[in-house]
N, C-alpha and C positions, 0 to 999 in steps of 0.2 A: 505492499500500499505506499502511496507516495504520502510524504512525510510533510505537514504542515509547517514550513520554514520559509524563511525568506532567506535568498540568496543574494552573495555581494553583487554590486553593480557598480560600473565606471564613473558613471554621470549621474548628478542629483537629479530628483524629481523623475526619474523614468523607474518603473517598476517591474522586474520580470513576471512573466506570468507562465503559468506551467504549459507544458505542451499539450495542445488540443486533444481533449478526451472524447470517445465517441458520445454521440448525442444522447442524453439523458432520455429515458422512456418517464415523463412527468406522472404517468396514470398511476404509477406503483411505486410504495416506499417499502423497504425491505423488512422483513420481520424482526429483524435485531440491526442494533445499530454498530459501526465500526469502534474498536476500542481506541481509548484516549491516545492522541498522539502528542509529541512534544514540540514546543514553539522555541524558535531562535530570534531574537530582536538584534543580532549583534549588529546588523547594517541600517539601523535605525537612523542614526545621524547622516548615513549617507543620503538615504532617501528623504528626509525631513532636515535639513540642515537648519532651517529657520526656527524650529521649535524642539522644546527639550524632552527626550523619551526616556522611559524607563529602562534602566541599564538591565543587562543580561542576567546580573547579579541578582537585581531586585527581582526580576521574573521568576528567577530559580526559587526564590523563598517563597512564592504563590503557589499553593497547591490546590490541585483539582478537588473540590469537595467529594465525599463518598457517594457515589450514586447508586440508587435501587436497581437492581436488574430488571431488564425488559420484562413484560408479562410473557407466561411460557404460551398462551396462545395468542397472542397480536396478530392479527388478521391483516394481510395487505388490503390497503383502501386506496379509492381513486381521488387524486388529488387535482386532477384537470379542474373540475367546478371552481376551484379555490384561487386558480392561476389569473384570473381574469384583469387584473391590476399589476401583472408581474410580467406583461409585454413577453409572452410564451411564444416560442417557434421563433425567436432570435438568439444570436450568440452574443449577448452583450457583456462587457466588463462593468461590473458596479461594485462600488464603495459602500458597504453598508455600516451605518453607524449602530452599535452594539452596545446597549447598555447594563447586560448581564439580565434583564427583566424578561418577561415571557411574550411580551408584543414586538419587541424587535429581534428575539431570538426565533419566534415563528416566520417571521418577515423573512429572515435570511434563510430558512429552511426554503419556503417557498421561491424565492428567488432562483436557489440551488436547483431546486426541482423542477424549475423551468426551463432548466440547461444554460443558464448564466454562470459566468467565469466572477467569482466575489471574491474579496478580501475586505474581512472585518477590520472596523476601527474603533477601538475605546477610548472617550476623551476623558482627561483627566484635569480636573481643574483646582485652581490655587488653593482657595479655601477650605477642601478637603483636607488639607495638610495642616491648616492653621487650627481646624476645629478636630484635631486629634484626639486632644485630652478628654473629650467630651465622653469617650468609649475606650473599651479595653483595647480595643483595635481600630484601625484605622476604617473611617465608613465606607471607602471605595473595595477595601479589601474583597469583601465577601461580592460585591458586583463585578469585578474582576475576575474573580475565582470561577463565577457563572459562566461570564462571557468565555474564558478560554474553554471551560467544558463543554459549552455550545458548539464552539468551533472545530475542537478535536473531534466531537461526535460526526461533524458535518464534513469534516476533512477541508477544512477553510482557512487559510493564513489569517492571524490576529495582529494587529499593530496598536500599539498604547500611545498616546499622544497627549502632551501637557500643552494647553492653551492659556497658561495663567496670566502672562500681561496681557494677552489679547481679550481675555474675561474681565480684568480688573478694570482696564482702561476704558472698554466698549459695554459693559453692562453693570458692575457693581459699583464704579465712579457714579455714574447716572441714576443708579437708583438710591443711592445715599443723597444725592444732590437733590433729586426730586421730594423724596421723604422730608428734607430740612425744609423745603421751600413750601410744605403743606401739601402735596401733590401725592397720588397713590399710584405708582408706576407698575408695570405689568412686566415681572423679570421672564415669565415663558415666551412673551411675544419676541421680548430683546435676545433671548438666546438663540431662539430659532433665526432671526434676521442678522444678526451679529456674530455667533458662534459656529452653531451646526452648519447654517446653511450661508455663513459669511466668511470668517477666518478659516474655516476646515474646507469648505469648498474652493476657496483661493488656493490654497496649500497643497490641493490635489489638482489644480488646473493643467499642470504640465503631465499629468501622470496617466494621460489618456484613459481614462474612465469614460464610459458613456453616459452614466448615472450615477447620482449619489441616492442612496434609499436609507430609508427608517422605519421604525413601527408607527409612525403617526396614523390615526385614524382621518384620510382625506383622500379624494381621487384627483389625479392629475391627468388632465387628457391633451396629449400632445398633438402638434400639428399632424395632419396627414402626410403622407409620402408624395404626394402630388401637389402638395402645398407647403414645404419644407420651412418657408419664412413666416407663416402663420402662427399667432400667439398659442401658447399652451393656457390651458383653464385650470383652476382651481373650483372643485365640485364636491358638495357634500359627499361624506362618508354614507354608507348604507345603515351604520348605529348613530341615529341621531342622539343618542345619549352620549356616546362617545367621542363624537364627530370634534375633531382637532382645526377645523378650517379657521376656527377665529384666532388661534394663535399662529397661523399660519399667514394670515391676513395681510401684514404688512412686507411680506417679500417682494421683491421685484420680479418683473418678467426675466430678466436674465438667469435670476436665481430659480423660479419657477421651473423653465424649462429645462433644467438639471437634474430635475427630482422624480422620485419613483416611490410611491407607496403601496404595498402589496396588500395592506389591509384593508384600503379603502373599499373594497367591494365585500367586506365581510361584517358580521354581527361580532361582539365581542365574545359571546358565548361559542361561536364557532372557533374563535382564536384559541382558546381554553381548551375545547375538545382536539382541537390538532394538537395542541401542545401535549395532551396526555397520551393520544395515538401515536405522535412521533416519539414518545418517551423522553422529552427533552429533561436533561439534568434539572430545570429550575422551573418545570411545569406546575409544582405546587406554590411558588413565590406570590405573595400578594403585590398587588399593584402598587406603585408609587404614589402618594399622595401629597407628595412635599413639593415646594416650589422649585423649579428647574434648575438642577445641579444641588439643590441644599439637603437633598437625601433626609437623614434624621435630624438635620439641625432644626429647631423650631425657629419660625420667623423672628418672634421676640429676641431669642438669642442673638440671632444674625444683626438684629437692629440693634441691640445693647451693644455688641461687640465693636461695631463700627460706626455709630452715632454718639452713644452714649445714653445717661439718663440726666433730665434736670426737671427738678420737681416745679408743677405749675398747679393753678387752681382750676376747678370744676365749677363752672357757674350756670344756673338754670338760665334757659334762654327766656321763659315769658317773665320771670321776677327779679332775675339779677342775683338770687340768692346763691349765698356761698355753699357747695355742699361737701365738697373733700380735694382732696389733692390727687394729681397724676403723675406719671413717669416723665413725660415730654410728650406733645402734641405729635410728634413722628410716628408714636406707637399706636395712632387712633385714625380710623377713616370714617367718614360720614356714612352713617346709617349702622355702624357699629353697635353691638349689644352686649356681646361677651365682655368680661375683664374689666367692666367701671366699678365693680365694688361698691354700689351704692344700693341700700336698702329699698324698700316700697317699689321695686320697679314693676315692668322693664322699663330702663332708660336708655336710651339712645344717642348716639353723638351727631348733632345736628348742626354746628358750625365748629370753625378753630381761628383762634386771632394767632398767625404765627408769629407776629412780631412780639407779643407779650405773654407767647407761650400758654394761652388759655384756651380750654375746651367748653365749648358749650353742649349742655345736655337739655333733652327733655323727654317726659312721658306721653307726648301727644303726636310722635312723629308720624304716626300713620293717620291722622285727620286729614279729611278729605281737601281741606284748600291748602296744603302743605306739599303736594304731590307735583313732580315737574314732569313735563314733556318736550321742552325745548332747550337744546344747548348747539354750543358751537364747537367745530371738528375741526383740527388743524394738521401741520405735517402728512397730509394726506397722499397716498400711494394707490396708482390704480394699476392692476395687472393689464389692462388693455393701453394703457396709456392717455385714457381718455376719460374725464369725469362724467358722470350722469347729467342729465340736462336739468333746468330748474325745474321743480314740481313735479319731477319724474316719481313714480311710486314704484319703490322698491322696498326691500325689507331690511332689517338693522337688527346685529347684535350687539348689547352694550354689557356683554359680559361670555364667558364660556358657560354652554350649556345648551339643551333643546329649544329654547325659547327665543322667538323672533317677535319684531314689532314691526308691523307696516308702517312705512314713514313717507316723509317726502322732504326734497332737499332744496337748498336756495343758495346760490353763490353771493358772498358777500367781501368786500376788501377786508385784510387782516389787520386788527388792530394791534398786534403784536408782531415786531420786527422779525421776531425767531420763526414764524410760519410765513410762507408766502402766499399760501391760499387757504382760505376757510370755508367752511359749509356751516349753513344755519340748517339744523336737522329738527324735525317736529314729527314727534311719535303719534302713531294714533289712540295709545293710551298711556296713562300715568305710570311713570318709573321713581320710586322712591330712593334707590340707591346710586344715581348718577355721580360719579366722582371724578374730576379733575385729574389727569394724568393716566386713566385707563383709556383702552382702546375701543372704537366701535367701529364693527366690520359691515359692511353692505354687501346687499345679495340681491339678484334678479333670478327667482326661481331657486334653482339648485347651485347656480354657479356664483362664487365669492366673487365681488368687485373689485375689492380692495378694502381699507381701512384709513383711518386717522385717529388722533390723540385728542380726548375730550378735552375742551380747553375751560369751558363755566357752562354755566345755566343762562339762558336768555329770558327766563320766564319771572314774571314779577310774581309768581307763586312759590320762590324759594322761600327756606324756613324763617320766619321773622323773628329777630333777636332784638329785645328791647331796648332802648336807649340807656337804661341804669345797667343793664349787663354790658353794653359796650363801653360805659363809662368807666364802670369797675374795673374791666379788664385793661383798662390802660394806667391802672394804679401802678407805680413802680414800687411801693413798699407795700405788699400784699398780705404781711401782718397787720394792716391796718383792718381789714376784712373781718377781722376776730377769728372765733371759732365757728368751725361748719353748723349751720343751722339743723335742727332735729327734723328727719325727713319723715311725715305722717304716712301711712300708708292708705292707698287709693281705695 
């Protein structure tokens, strides 16, 4: 059996590929998996001189987790119905982003079964080292073990690449600055545009891969062979609950045309079933629920480590009453209910004074006169290169999830030099949780058109904060507020 290893090369950014193998039969999977293979990363620096890789001595310390034997009566099964989003029938060179989770592992196996020549890449990010003292072992260790085991069982080479500087400069520093300004950024969107399909895609540009693939739940439709210059389209996945087009909506056309998402034609339960039938070593792993690349790190820990804490006061929006203290306005988002530690609730964050570190709260957040449906969006990206026309009826997502709003848009000059073009978006229903810094993604039917960053609300129905609360927030010496008032239960 061919060993899963990378051989030496003379020129940087050229990757040797194994000798062509006979066309695979995508209909069947063998009833037993190949034994684990060893992997050499000794030539990583020749291939990726720009990035820092794990040394061969480091990789030798990582052992494949013990795997349960495959079922004795595993029946061969037909994979062809699951290859619709994997471009079967072509011999492509595909770079597969492998996280060690079930989704990306099944995606890799589907691409391999479709007859493509795959190389897997595990991205290792800076703060995973900074946070290693939170656990008894490095948080990426288990992920990498599973990624190696999956590659070994599939006879696919694996490379591990560091994108530490790129992640800090393009994602983390932006997130920290946005929170300090009182906005709520979306790390997952930034990870996709600037790291996974940004810095990494740029790095493999000269390695002659036809596509970059991952385990995202989305469907990319590329131009037909008779119209190679046509744009690629991002469409909703078959699983509307797991659909991740919202997180991919800010990509450029040049990024989208290089991508392949094998799971876009499948439901999540089908992916889990395939993982079991394939007897993948990580078939029983739970899905990751954290922020992109944060893993086990709690978001509050991330904010605390990189921004710190600064005690401030909480004021009731309707009365200006001093209710208690908080750790810093950057820990709170509009609409937040958890973590306020106030009796007599539920209490909600309804506003922030970032200059004076004051958080305004209310128990009346969901009253009908305080919901919003009109807001401004900037930093716009459109896959087609063209913005929908004024008053065109389209659909909108203001957060990840299966829910859509019908909406109309109107172009307007930007009030901020940071954004060249702006839209005023009017939803057909009220939304209580619009947050500046988040993304609004736009759709026409099942096609994602693009997205932009929510700037602010244009509605007159934003939550009213009384003049007394606004004046007390400006007090330099907050000790003059005295002791917090006693909160009465409603």
